[in-house]
N, C-alpha and C positions, 0 to 999 in steps of 0.2 A: 395750622393747629399741630401742636407737638404732643404726641401721645407716647408715654413710656410703656414699654413692655417688660413684663417680669420674665427673666430668662433663668432657666435652671443651668447652673454651671456644674460641670463634672466634679470640680474640686469641692464645691459645696455639698454635693451628694456623697462624695467620698468621706468628708469629715462627719457628716450626719451618720453614715453607716458605721464608721469607726467608734462614734460615741454610743451607738446602740448595741454593739457587739458584746461588751461585758454584761449588759443587762440580759441579753438573750442567753448567754452562756450560764449565767446564774439561774435563770428560770429553768433551763434544761437540767441543771444539777439538782435543783429543788424537786422537779418532777420525777427524776430518777430515784431520789432518796425517799420518796413517799412510800409507805408500806403498801403492799399489794393486798387487795381484798378480793375474795372469791365471790362468785355470783350470788350464792345463797347467804352471804354474810359471814362465812367462816374466815376468820383472819389467818394470815400466814404467820406462824410463830417463828420459824427459822427459814430464812431465805438465803440461798447460795447464788451468787452472781455467776452467770454463765461465762465461760472463757471464750473470748472472740477467737475463732479459728484463724491461725496465721495466714493460711492461703486465702481465706475470704478477705482478710484485711489487705493483703497485697493486691488482690483483684478488685478492691474497693467495693465489695458487696456489702450492702446494708439493707435494713428493712425490718418489718415487724413479723414475728413468728407467733402464730396462734396455736395453742395446744389444748387438747381435751385431757384433763387430768382426773383420774378416779382416785378418790381418797376414802380410806376406811374409817370406821367409827373412832379410832384412836388418833386420827389425824395423819397417818402415814400414807404416802403416795404408793398406790399399788399398780397403776397403769398410766402410761403417757402415750397419747396418739397425736401426731402432728396434723393440724387442720389446714394450715396454709403457711407460706413462707419459703425461703430458699432452703434446699436440702442440707447444705453445709451448716447453715445457721440453726436449722431445726434440730439437727443431731446434737449440737452443743447445748441448745436450750433444753432438750429432753433430758440430757445427762445431768444438767444442773437441777432441773425441777424434780427429778427422782430423789434428790437429797433434801427437798423441802419438807417441812413439817407444818401441818395446819392445826388449828384449834380442834379439840375433840367435838364430835357431834353425834346425833342419832343416826346410826346406819351409814351405809356408803353414800357418797355423793360424787357427782361428776361436775367438775368445775372447768370453766374456760379461762385460760391464762393467755395474755398477750405480752410478749417481751420485745422490746425495741433494741435492735442492734444498730448503733449509730457510730460513724467514724469520727 
């Protein structure tokens, strides 16, 4: 009895991965371009992208930085506190988020923001 076995060949896997790479890159760009929304529904009017610290880039440090952001009734950021993430990345994220503007709302609000630093 002759049975044929299906074998995964490395060249086949490599070709499949190369075909999927552009789609994955496009999905990442679309996800990063989507506007941020705060927890209570306040939309971000003006969003400044954080500068990736050069030393963190050279050390290949990446990850998600979570910040607690206090917003006044006019939509201005009045306080930023890092909740988690690398210290080098959280400093850059906090500096950028201080320049953000939110939609006006009733009273002060504390929002939780997550920024992804990817190489």
